[in-house]
C-alpha positions in Angstrom: 0.0 0.0 0.0 1.2 3.5 -0.8 2.1 5.8 2.1 -0.5 7.9 3.9 1.0 11.1 2.5 1.1 9.8 -1.1 -2.5 8.7 -0.9 -3.8 11.9 0.6 -1.9 14.0 -2.0 -3.4 11.9 -4.8 -7.0 12.2 -3.5 -6.5 16.0 -3.0 -5.2 16.5 -6.6 -8.0 14.8 -8.6 -10.4 17.3 -10.3 -13.9 17.3 -8.8 -16.1 18.8 -11.6 -18.8 16.6 -13.1 -20.4 13.4 -11.9 -18.0 11.0 -13.5 -17.0 8.6 -10.8 -14.7 6.4 -12.9 -11.6 7.5 -10.9 -12.9 5.5 -8.0 -12.5 2.2 -9.8 -10.4 -0.1 -7.7 -10.6 2.4 -4.8 -14.2 2.4 -3.8 -17.4 0.7 -4.8 -21.1 1.4 -4.4 -23.9 -1.0 -5.2 -26.4 0.3 -7.8 -30.2 0.5 -7.3 -32.1 -2.4 -9.0 -34.2 0.0 -11.1 -31.2 1.1 -13.3 -31.9 4.9 -13.5 -30.1 5.7 -16.8 -31.6 2.7 -18.5 -35.1 3.6 -17.2 -34.6 7.3 -18.2 -33.7 6.3 -21.7 -37.1 4.6 -22.2 -38.9 7.7 -21.0 -36.8 10.0 -23.2 -37.9 8.0 -26.2 -41.5 8.8 -25.5 -41.0 12.5 -24.7 -41.4 15.5 -27.0 -39.6 18.1 -24.8 -37.5 17.1 -21.8 -35.6 18.9 -19.1 -32.8 17.5 -16.9 -32.4 19.4 -13.7 -29.0 19.8 -11.9 -27.4 17.7 -14.6 -23.9 17.9 -13.1 -21.4 17.3 -16.0 -24.2 15.8 -18.1 -22.9 12.3 -17.8 -26.2 10.5 -16.9 -28.2 12.4 -19.4 -25.6 11.7 -22.1 -25.7 8.0 -21.3 -29.5 7.9 -21.4 -29.7 9.7 -24.7 -27.0 7.5 -26.1 -29.1 4.4 -25.4 -32.6 5.7 -26.0 -34.2 4.3 -29.2 -35.5 7.9 -30.0 -34.8 11.4 -28.6 -37.1 14.3 -27.7 -37.4 17.0 -30.3 -36.1 19.4 -27.6 -33.9 18.6 -24.7 -32.6 21.1 -22.1 -30.6 20.8 -18.9 -29.8 23.1 -16.0 -26.7 23.2 -13.8 -25.6 25.7 -11.2 -21.9 25.2 -10.7 -19.8 26.9 -13.4 -17.2 24.2 -13.9 -20.0 21.7 -14.4 -21.9 24.0 -16.8 -18.8 24.1 -19.0 -18.4 20.3 -18.8 -22.0 19.5 -19.5 -22.1 21.9 -22.4 -19.1 20.3 -24.1 -20.5 16.8 -23.5 -24.2 17.4 -24.4 -24.0 20.0 -27.2 -23.2 17.3 -29.8 -26.5 15.7 -28.9 -28.4 18.9 -29.4 -29.0 19.6 -25.7 -29.2 23.2 -24.5 -27.4 23.6 -21.2 -28.7 26.6 -19.1 -26.7 28.0 -16.2 -29.2 28.2 -13.3 -28.7 28.1 -9.5 -30.3 25.1 -7.8 -32.5 27.3 -5.7 -33.6 29.8 -8.4 -36.9 29.7 -10.3 -36.6 27.6 -13.5 -36.0 29.9 -16.5 -38.6 28.3 -18.6 -42.3 28.9 -19.5 -45.2 27.2 -17.9 -46.0 23.8 -19.3 -42.8 23.7 -21.5 -41.8 20.1 -20.9 -43.6 16.7 -20.9 -40.7 15.1 -19.1 -38.6 16.6 -16.3 -35.8 14.4 -14.9 -33.0 14.6 -12.3 -30.4 12.4 -10.7 -29.5 13.4 -7.2 -30.9 16.9 -7.0 -29.8 18.9 -4.0 -33.4 19.7 -3.2 -36.4 19.3 -5.6 -38.3 22.4 -6.2 -41.7 20.8 -6.5 -43.7 23.9 -7.3 -41.3 24.8 -10.1 -41.3 21.2 -11.4 -45.0 21.2 -11.5 -45.1 24.6 -13.2 -42.9 23.7 -16.2 -44.6 20.3 -16.7 -47.3 20.0 -19.3 -50.6 18.6 -18.0 -50.1 14.8 -18.1 -46.3 15.3 -18.0 -43.9 13.3 -15.8 -41.2 14.0 -13.3 -38.8 11.0 -13.2 -35.8 11.1 -10.8 -33.4 9.3 -8.5 -33.0 11.1 -5.2 -30.5 10.7 -2.4 -32.3 9.4 0.6 -31.9 10.1 4.4 -28.6 9.5 6.2 -26.8 8.5 3.0 -23.2 7.4 3.7 -23.6 8.7 7.3 -21.2 6.1 8.7 -18.5 8.2 7.0 -20.0 11.5 7.8 -20.3 10.6 11.5 -16.8 9.2 11.5 -15.6 12.8 10.9 -18.4 14.8 12.6 -19.6 12.5 15.4 -23.2 11.4 16.0 -25.8 13.6 14.3 -29.4 14.0 15.1 -31.9 12.0 13.1 -33.8 15.0 11.9 -30.7 16.5 10.2 -31.5 14.5 7.1 -35.3 14.1 7.5 -35.9 16.4 4.5 -34.6 13.6 2.3 -37.1 11.0 3.6 -39.3 9.6 0.8 -42.5 10.3 2.9 -41.5 14.0 3.1 -40.8 14.2 -0.6 -44.2 12.5 -1.3 -45.8 15.2 0.7 -43.9 17.9 -1.2 -44.9 16.6 -4.5 -48.5 16.2 -3.6 -48.5 19.8 -2.2 -47.5 20.9 -5.6 -50.5 18.9 -7.0 -48.4 16.2 -8.5 -49.6 12.6 -8.4 -47.1 10.0 -7.1 -46.9 7.1 -9.6 -43.9 5.2 -8.1 -41.8 5.7 -5.1 -39.2 3.1 -4.2 -36.3 3.2 -1.7 -33.1 1.1 -1.4 -30.1 1.0 1.0 -26.9 0.1 -0.8 -23.4 -1.0 0.4 -20.5 1.4 -0.1 -16.8 0.4 0.4 -13.8 2.6 0.6 -10.5 0.8 -0.1 -8.0 3.6 0.6 -7.8 7.0 2.1 -7.3 8.7 -1.3 -10.9 7.6 -2.2 -12.2 9.1 1.1 -10.4 12.4 0.5 -11.6 12.6 -3.1 -15.2 11.7 -2.2 -15.4 14.3 0.5 -14.0 17.0 -1.8 -16.4 16.0 -4.5 -19.6 15.6 -2.5 -19.0 18.8 -0.5 -22.2 18.7 1.6 -21.2 15.5 3.4 -18.7 17.2 5.6 -19.2 20.8 4.7 -15.9 22.2 6.2 -13.8 19.3 5.0 -10.1 20.0 4.3 -7.2 17.6 4.6 -5.5 19.9 7.1 -8.6 20.3 9.3 -9.2 16.6 9.5 -5.7 15.2 9.4 -5.9 13.2 12.7 -9.1 11.5 11.6 -7.7 10.8 8.1 -4.5 9.3 9.4 -6.4 7.1 11.9 -8.8 6.0 9.2 -5.9 5.2 6.9 -4.5 2.9 9.6 -7.9 1.3 10.2 -8.3 0.5 6.5 -4.7 -0.9 6.4 -5.3 -3.3 9.3 -9.0 -4.1 9.1 -9.9 -3.7 5.4 -12.4 -1.4 3.6 -14.4 1.2 5.4 -18.1 0.2 5.0 -20.9 2.7 4.7 -24.4 2.6 3.1 -26.0 5.0 0.7 -29.7 5.5 0.4 -31.5 6.1 -2.9 -35.1 6.4 -3.9 -36.8 6.4 -7.3 -39.5 9.0 -7.8 -42.1 9.1 -10.6 -44.8 11.8 -10.4 -47.3 13.0 -12.9 -49.1 16.3 -13.4 -52.8 15.7 -13.7 -54.2 16.4 -17.1 -57.0 18.5 -15.7 
């Protein structure tokens, strides 16, 4: 195994833009939900006329879905709020005819009422149900995979200590059902799964916490050096650090009337 200093330096040097997690191959694994989101999204794109992908990251999931869809919507747009991701998504999705719009996650969507018959998202920070409902056509569908409550909290609490249950209650599927229904959307499908995550070296931990910044919001290598060094030793002697992610599939429909 490489030294602690070498591994930490490597994890700290990897670029964090986009949602391409291929760097983690051989360093960390996460089980995938049984519903296969990109594959399922591809089928829905084939039946859509105008689609919108919210908080698209670097566009990787939408690109994969469009690449495997038997047909594509006449119009496809995507939003993203982080400038490095906007640039990456534009470069990746423009060849597919996708318009990428820079828009903060908490801002009103810059589109007309009823503009899209399909709105999708993979791991939005927080779904804006009223805005989603507004831009959907009557009969249109919101199809998304959300991060569930207390996802990868074994790792979060390793660094921050025990956290109150209510800290992640806003991500609970029941609360999101209530949010969707308050916006007058009908829940068609809502499924949740808990998935095993394994970190095989401290470089993977460092890169993960730099990439998914809301997990440990004040994370820096310098601030958490004692915990990182102890975790490095734990992995070296006991094997991978085990955590669990939570995911839920959401399909909601705007009533035709």
